[in-house]
Structure formats: C-alpha cells, structure tokens
ROSE-4610 file (N, C-alpha, C; in Angstrom, 1 decimal, always signed):
// ROSE-4610
residu = [M/M/M/T/T/T/L/L/L/A/A/A/W/W/W/R/R/R/A/A/A/L/L/L/A/A/A/Q/Q/Q/L/L/L/A/A/A/N/N/N/W/W/W/P/P/P/D/D/D/L/L/L/R/R/R/Q/Q/Q/T/T/T/V/V/V/P/P/P/S/S/S/C/C/C/G/G/G/Q/Q/Q/G/G/G/Q/Q/Q/A/A/A/V/V/V/S/S/S/S/S/S/A/A/A/R/R/R/G/G/G/E/E/E/V/V/V/V/V/V/H/H/H/F/F/F/H/H/H/S/S/S/E/E/E/R/R/R/D/D/D/V/V/V/D/D/D/L/L/L/R/R/R/L/L/L/T/T/T/D/D/D/R/R/R/A/A/A/I/I/I/R/R/R/R/R/R/F/F/F/A/A/A/K/K/K/D/D/D/L/L/L/R/R/R/G/G/G/S/S/S/G/G/G/A/A/A/I/I/I/R/R/R/I/I/I/V/V/V/P/P/P/G/G/G/S/S/S/Q/Q/Q/W/W/W/V/V/V/T/T/T/L/L/L/R/R/R/M/M/M/D/D/D/A/A/A/A/A/A/S/S/S/D/D/D/V/V/V/D/D/D/L/L/L/L/L/L/L/L/L/T/T/T/L/L/L/V/V/V/S/S/S/V/V/V/A/A/A/L/L/L/Q/Q/Q/A/A/A/Q/Q/Q/Q/Q/Q/M/M/M/A/A/A/V/V/V/D/D/D/P/P/P/D/D/D/D/D/D/R/R/R/P/P/P/A/A/A/V/V/V/G/G/G/C/C/C/N/N/N/D/D/D/Q/Q/Q/R/R/R/G/G/G/A/A/A/G/G/G/F/F/F/V/V/V/K/K/K/A/A/A/D/D/D/L/L/L/G/G/G/R/R/R/I/I/I]
num = [1/1/1/2/2/2/3/3/3/4/4/4/5/5/5/6/6/6/7/7/7/8/8/8/9/9/9/10/10/10/11/11/11/12/12/12/13/13/13/14/14/14/15/15/15/16/16/16/17/17/17/18/18/18/19/19/19/20/20/20/21/21/21/22/22/22/23/23/23/24/24/24/25/25/25/26/26/26/27/27/27/28/28/28/29/29/29/30/30/30/31/31/31/32/32/32/33/33/33/34/34/34/35/35/35/36/36/36/37/37/37/38/38/38/39/39/39/40/40/40/41/41/41/42/42/42/43/43/43/44/44/44/45/45/45/46/46/46/47/47/47/48/48/48/49/49/49/50/50/50/51/51/51/52/52/52/53/53/53/54/54/54/55/55/55/56/56/56/57/57/57/58/58/58/59/59/59/60/60/60/61/61/61/62/62/62/63/63/63/64/64/64/65/65/65/66/66/66/67/67/67/68/68/68/69/69/69/70/70/70/71/71/71/72/72/72/73/73/73/74/74/74/75/75/75/76/76/76/77/77/77/78/78/78/79/79/79/80/80/80/81/81/81/82/82/82/83/83/83/84/84/84/85/85/85/86/86/86/87/87/87/88/88/88/89/89/89/90/90/90/91/91/91/92/92/92/93/93/93/94/94/94/95/95/95/96/96/96/97/97/97/98/98/98/99/99/99/100/100/100/101/101/101/102/102/102/103/103/103/104/104/104/105/105/105/106/106/106/107/107/107/108/108/108/109/109/109/110/110/110/111/111/111/112/112/112/113/113/113/114/114/114/115/115/115/116/116/116/117/117/117/118/118/118/119/119/119/120/120/120/121/121/121/122/122/122/123/123/123/124/124/124/125/125/125/126/126/126/127/127/127/128/128/128/129/129/129/130/130/130/131/131/131]
x = [+4.9/+3.9/+3.1/+3.3/+2.2/+1.9/+0.5/-0.5/+0.7/+1.0/+2.2/+3.1/+4.4/+5.2/+4.6/+3.3/+2.8/+3.0/+2.1/+1.6/+2.6/+3.9/+5.3/+5.9/+6.0/+6.5/+6.0/+4.6/+3.7/+4.0/+4.3/+4.8/+6.0/+6.6/+8.3/+8.0/+7.4/+7.2/+6.9/+6.4/+5.7/+6.4/+6.1/+7.2/+7.2/+8.4/+8.3/+8.6/+8.1/+8.5/+9.6/+10.1/+10.8/+11.3/+11.9/+12.0/+13.1/+12.6/+13.8/+13.4/+14.4/+14.9/+13.5/+12.5/+12.3/+12.9/+12.2/+12.5/+12.3/+11.3/+11.9/+11.9/+12.8/+14.1/+13.2/+11.3/+11.3/+10.5/+11.2/+10.4/+11.6/+10.5/+10.7/+9.9/+10.2/+9.5/+8.8/+8.6/+8.5/+8.2/+9.0/+8.7/+8.8/+8.3/+8.1/+9.2/+9.4/+10.3/+10.1/+8.6/+8.3/+7.9/+9.0/+8.8/+8.4/+8.2/+7.5/+6.6/+6.4/+4.5/+4.0/+4.6/+4.3/+5.6/+4.7/+5.8/+5.2/+6.1/+6.5/+6.0/+5.8/+6.0/+6.1/+5.2/+5.3/+4.6/+4.4/+3.4/+2.2/+1.2/+0.6/-0.4/+0.5/+0.3/+1.2/+0.4/+1.1/+0.5/+1.9/+1.7/+1.9/+0.3/-0.1/+0.3/+1.2/+1.5/+0.1/-1.0/-1.9/-1.6/-2.4/-2.2/-3.3/-3.2/-4.8/-5.6/-6.0/-6.6/-6.9/-6.5/-7.0/-7.3/-6.9/-8.0/-9.3/-9.2/-10.8/-11.5/-10.7/-12.6/-12.9/-11.5/-12.0/-12.1/-12.2/-12.9/-13.2/-14.6/-15.9/-15.5/-14.9/-15.0/-13.9/-13.0/-11.7/-12.0/-12.9/-13.8/-14.1/-15.2/-15.8/-14.9/-14.5/-13.3/-12.0/-13.1/-12.2/-10.8/-10.0/-9.0/-8.2/-8.6/-8.1/-8.3/-7.3/-7.4/-7.0/-7.3/-7.2/-7.2/-5.2/-4.8/-4.8/-5.7/-6.2/-4.1/-4.4/-2.9/-2.1/-2.4/-1.3/-1.7/-0.3/-0.9/-0.6/-0.7/-0.4/-1.3/-2.5/-3.0/-2.5/-3.3/-2.8/-3.8/-3.0/-4.3/-3.9/-4.6/-3.9/-4.3/-3.7/-3.4/-3.8/-5.5/-5.9/-6.8/-7.1/-7.3/-7.1/-6.9/-6.5/-7.1/-8.0/-9.2/-8.2/-7.6/-7.0/-5.9/-4.9/-3.9/-4.8/-5.4/-6.3/-6.7/-7.0/-7.6/-6.0/-5.5/-3.9/-3.2/-3.5/-3.4/-3.9/-5.2/-5.8/-5.6/-5.2/-5.1/-3.3/-2.3/-1.3/-1.4/-2.5/-2.6/-3.4/-4.1/-4.4/-3.5/-2.6/-1.9/-0.9/-0.1/+0.2/-0.2/-1.9/-2.2/-2.2/-2.2/-2.3/-1.0/+0.0/+1.5/+1.6/+1.4/+1.5/+0.7/-0.5/-1.5/-0.2/-1.1/-0.2/-0.3/+0.8/+0.8/-0.7/-0.9/-2.2/-1.6/-2.2/-1.4/-1.8/-2.9/-3.3/-3.0/-1.6/-1.1/+0.1/+0.7/+1.5/+2.8/+4.3/+5.3/+4.9/+5.2/+4.8/+5.8/+5.6/+6.7/+5.8/+7.2/+6.8/+5.5/+5.6/+4.5/+3.7/+2.8/+1.8/+2.4/+3.6/+3.9/+5.0/+5.0/+6.0/+5.5/+3.9/+2.9/+2.5/+2.8/+1.8/+0.5/+0.3/-1.2/-1.8/-0.6/-0.9/-2.0/-2.0/-3.3/-2.8/-2.0/-0.7/-1.5/-2.3/-2.8/-4.0/-4.7/-6.3/-5.7/-4.4/-3.8/-3.9/-3.2/-3.5/-4.4/-5.4/-7.1/-7.1/-6.2/-7.1/-6.0/-4.6/-4.0/-4.3]
y = [-15.3/-14.9/-13.3/-12.5/-11.2/-10.9/-10.6/-11.1/-10.2/-8.4/-8.0/-8.8/-9.1/-9.9/-11.4/-12.1/-13.3/-12.2/-11.4/-10.8/-10.4/-9.7/-9.8/-11.2/-11.8/-13.0/-14.1/-14.0/-14.4/-13.3/-12.1/-11.2/-10.8/-11.7/-11.7/-13.2/-13.8/-14.8/-15.0/-13.9/-13.4/-13.4/-14.0/-13.4/-12.4/-11.3/-9.9/-9.0/-9.4/-9.2/-9.4/-8.4/-8.0/-7.9/-8.4/-7.2/-6.5/-5.3/-4.1/-3.0/-2.1/-0.8/-0.3/+0.6/+1.8/+2.9/+3.3/+4.5/+5.8/+5.3/+6.2/+5.5/+5.0/+4.6/+3.2/+3.3/+2.5/+1.3/+0.4/-1.0/-1.9/-2.5/-3.3/-2.7/-3.2/-2.7/-3.9/-4.5/-4.9/-4.1/-4.2/-3.3/-4.0/-3.8/-4.5/-3.4/-4.8/-3.1/-1.8/-1.4/-0.3/+0.6/+0.5/+0.7/+0.2/+0.4/+0.8/+0.0/-0.9/-0.8/-1.1/-1.9/-1.6/-1.4/-0.9/-0.8/-1.0/-1.7/-2.6/-2.1/-0.6/+0.2/-0.6/-1.6/-2.3/-3.4/-3.8/-5.2/-4.8/-4.5/-3.6/-2.1/-1.6/-0.4/-1.2/-1.1/-1.2/+0.0/+0.7/+1.6/+0.4/+1.2/+0.2/+2.0/+1.1/+2.9/+2.3/+3.1/+3.1/+3.7/+3.9/+5.4/+6.1/+7.3/+8.0/+6.9/+6.7/+6.3/+5.3/+4.7/+3.4/+3.6/+4.8/+5.4/+5.7/+6.7/+7.5/+6.1/+5.0/+3.9/+2.9/+3.2/+2.4/+3.1/+4.3/+5.2/+5.0/+4.3/+3.9/+3.1/+1.9/+0.4/+1.1/+1.3/+2.0/+2.6/+3.7/+4.2/+3.5/+2.8/+1.8/+0.9/+0.4/-0.1/+0.2/+0.0/+0.0/+0.5/-0.8/-1.3/-0.1/+0.4/+1.5/+3.2/+3.0/+5.1/+5.9/+6.6/+7.1/+9.3/+9.0/+10.9/+11.3/+12.6/+13.2/+14.1/+13.8/+14.1/+13.6/+11.9/+10.9/+9.6/+8.9/+7.5/+6.6/+6.9/+5.8/+5.2/+4.0/+4.0/+3.4/+3.3/+2.8/+1.4/+0.3/-0.5/-1.1/-1.2/-1.6/-2.8/-4.0/-5.2/-5.9/-6.5/-6.5/-8.0/-8.7/-9.5/-10.4/-11.8/-12.9/-12.5/-11.6/-10.9/-10.0/-8.9/-7.8/-8.2/-9.3/-9.8/-10.1/-11.1/-11.5/-9.7/-8.7/-8.1/-7.1/-7.0/-6.2/-7.3/-8.2/-9.4/-9.0/-9.1/-8.2/-6.7/-6.4/-4.6/-4.1/-5.7/-5.3/-5.7/-7.3/-7.2/-6.2/-5.4/-4.3/-3.6/-2.7/-1.7/-2.7/-3.8/-4.0/-3.7/-4.2/-3.7/-2.4/-1.7/-0.8/-0.1/-0.5/-0.3/+0.2/-1.7/-1.9/-0.7/-0.5/+0.6/+0.8/+2.1/+3.5/+4.3/+5.1/+6.3/+6.9/+7.3/+8.1/+9.5/+10.7/+11.7/+12.8/+11.8/+12.8/+12.4/+11.1/+10.6/+11.6/+11.4/+12.3/+11.1/+11.6/+11.2/+10.5/+9.1/+8.9/+9.7/+10.9/+11.3/+10.9/+10.3/+9.6/+8.7/+7.9/+7.0/+7.9/+7.3/+7.6/+7.9/+6.6/+6.7/+8.5/+8.8/+9.9/+11.5/+10.8/+12.5/+12.1/+11.3/+11.0/+10.8/+9.8/+9.3/+7.8/+7.6/+6.5/+5.6/+5.1/+4.9/+5.2/+5.6/+5.7/+6.8/+7.9/+9.2/+8.6/+6.8/+7.2/+5.9/+5.2/+4.5/+5.5/+6.0/+7.3/+7.6/+7.5/+7.8/+6.2/+5.3/+4.5/+4.2/+4.8/+4.7/+5.4]
z = [+13.8/+12.2/+12.5/+12.1/+12.0/+10.7/+10.3/+9.4/+8.1/+8.7/+7.9/+7.2/+7.9/+7.9/+7.1/+6.7/+6.0/+4.6/+5.0/+3.0/+2.7/+3.6/+3.0/+2.7/+3.1/+2.8/+1.4/+1.2/+0.6/-1.3/-0.6/-1.9/-3.1/-1.4/-1.6/-2.8/-2.8/-3.2/-5.3/-5.0/-5.9/-7.6/-8.9/-9.8/-10.0/-11.3/-11.1/-9.7/-8.4/-7.3/-7.3/-6.5/-5.2/-3.5/-2.8/-1.2/-1.6/-1.5/-1.3/+0.1/+0.2/+1.4/+0.2/+1.5/+0.8/+1.1/+0.1/-0.4/+0.7/+2.2/+2.7/+3.9/+3.8/+4.9/+5.6/+5.7/+7.3/+6.9/+7.4/+7.6/+6.3/+5.0/+4.3/+2.7/+2.2/+0.5/-0.1/-1.4/-2.8/-3.3/-4.9/-5.6/-7.2/-8.2/-9.8/-10.3/-11.4/-12.3/-12.7/-12.6/-12.8/-11.3/-10.3/-8.8/-7.4/-6.2/-5.1/-5.3/-5.0/-5.0/-3.5/-2.0/-1.2/+0.0/+0.4/+2.1/+2.9/+4.3/+5.5/+6.3/+6.4/+8.3/+9.3/+9.6/+11.0/+10.7/+12.6/+12.0/+11.8/+11.3/+11.2/+10.1/+9.6/+8.8/+7.5/+6.7/+5.2/+4.1/+3.7/+2.5/+0.8/+0.2/-1.5/-1.9/-3.2/-4.0/-5.2/-5.7/-6.4/-7.5/-9.0/-9.8/-9.8/-10.1/-9.5/-10.3/-11.0/-11.8/-11.1/-10.5/-9.7/-8.6/-7.9/-6.8/-7.2/-8.1/-9.0/-8.9/-9.5/-9.9/-8.6/-7.7/-6.2/-5.4/-5.8/-4.2/-3.3/-3.6/-3.2/-2.3/-2.9/-2.3/-1.4/-1.6/-0.2/+1.1/+0.6/+2.0/+2.1/+1.9/+3.0/+3.1/+3.4/+4.3/+5.1/+6.7/+8.2/+8.2/+7.2/+7.0/+6.5/+6.1/+4.2/+4.7/+4.4/+4.6/+3.3/+2.9/+1.2/+2.1/+1.1/+1.6/+0.8/+0.7/-0.9/-1.1/-2.2/-3.5/-2.9/-2.7/-2.8/-3.3/-3.6/-4.7/-4.1/-2.5/-1.5/-1.0/-0.9/+0.3/+1.6/+2.6/+3.9/+4.6/+4.6/+5.0/+6.3/+7.4/+8.5/+9.0/+9.4/+8.9/+10.6/+10.5/+11.6/+11.3/+10.2/+9.9/+9.1/+9.6/+8.0/+6.8/+6.3/+5.2/+5.2/+6.3/+5.3/+4.4/+5.0/+4.0/+2.2/+2.9/+1.0/+0.2/+1.2/+0.2/+0.4/+0.6/+0.2/-0.7/-1.7/-2.3/-3.5/-3.2/-4.6/-4.6/-3.8/-4.2/-5.0/-4.3/-5.4/-6.4/-6.8/-8.1/-8.9/-8.4/-9.2/-9.3/-8.8/-8.5/-9.5/-9.8/-10.9/-11.9/-12.1/-13.4/-13.9/-13.1/-13.1/-13.3/-12.9/-13.4/-15.3/-15.6/-16.4/-18.1/-17.5/-18.7/-18.7/-19.8/-20.6/-18.9/-19.4/-19.3/-18.7/-17.4/-17.2/-16.9/-18.6/-18.1/-16.3/-16.5/-14.3/-13.6/-14.0/-12.4/-12.6/-10.9/-10.9/-10.2/-10.3/-10.0/-7.9/-8.3/-6.3/-5.9/-4.9/-4.1/-2.5/-1.7/-0.4/+0.2/+0.3/+0.8/+1.8/+2.5/+3.7/+5.2/+4.8/+6.9/+6.8/+5.3/+5.6/+5.8/+5.6/+6.0/+7.0/+8.1/+9.3/+8.6/+7.6/+7.3/+7.8/+8.5/+8.9/+10.0/+10.9/+12.0/+13.1/+13.5/+14.5/+16.0/+14.7/+15.1/+16.1/+15.6/+15.8/+17.1/+17.3/+17.9/+19.6/+19.4/+20.6/+21.3/+20.7/+21.2/+22.3/+21.6/+22.8/+23.9/+24.6/+25.0/+26.3]
C-alpha cells in the first residue's frame, strides 16, 4: 500500500469525514460536512484545502517543507508523499484544515475553486526533469 493510500485509509476512518469523489474528477477525496478537504490524485500527490487565513499563518513553515507546494491564489496546497513522515504531516494539516473550516467565516477567504491538480501545479513538472 502506498503512503497516499495509507493516509486515505486512515482519514476515511476519522469521525465526520467521508470518502467521496473529488470535484475535479481525479482520484479520491475526503470531505467533511463543510466541503472537500483532501484530494488524492496519485500514489504520491495529494491536494489539501486550507483557508486563506491558515495558509497565511503557516506559510513560512509550509514553504520550508520540500514536500509541500503552495500555489499563489489557491486555497489548496499540494503534498508529495515520499516518506512516512509525510503521512504524519498530512494528518496534522487535515486537523488544521478542519479547525479552520469550523472557525467563523474569514472575509478574505474566497470560495474554493478547483484544486491544484486542475491548475497543473502538482509535482509532475519536477518529475519530468528526472526522466
């Protein structure tokens, strides 16, 4: 079982989360009552929806991780699942995302529009240089 699918199996067992079809149509998703939280696009690439406030709050830490890609203007961050610690990071960030969803509406937050997979913002381009 790949790291991403292991994370998906763990999240599918969390209370208040359910496995769903992602709005982008690629892979699997996990949603809460307030909307989609995670898209599993491949065995390694995962998009996680955070609020603008959460991204601003953790931007320095997120950018410091080689496993995370932030796309300007997107409420989704992309995680590359290469190590067991990346699963732990994803689970922690899902907790952050769920807490952010439950907080009062942030006037700076925009409606979630398409995940990063739809923007071609995953790690695929980085992989092409290795081939």
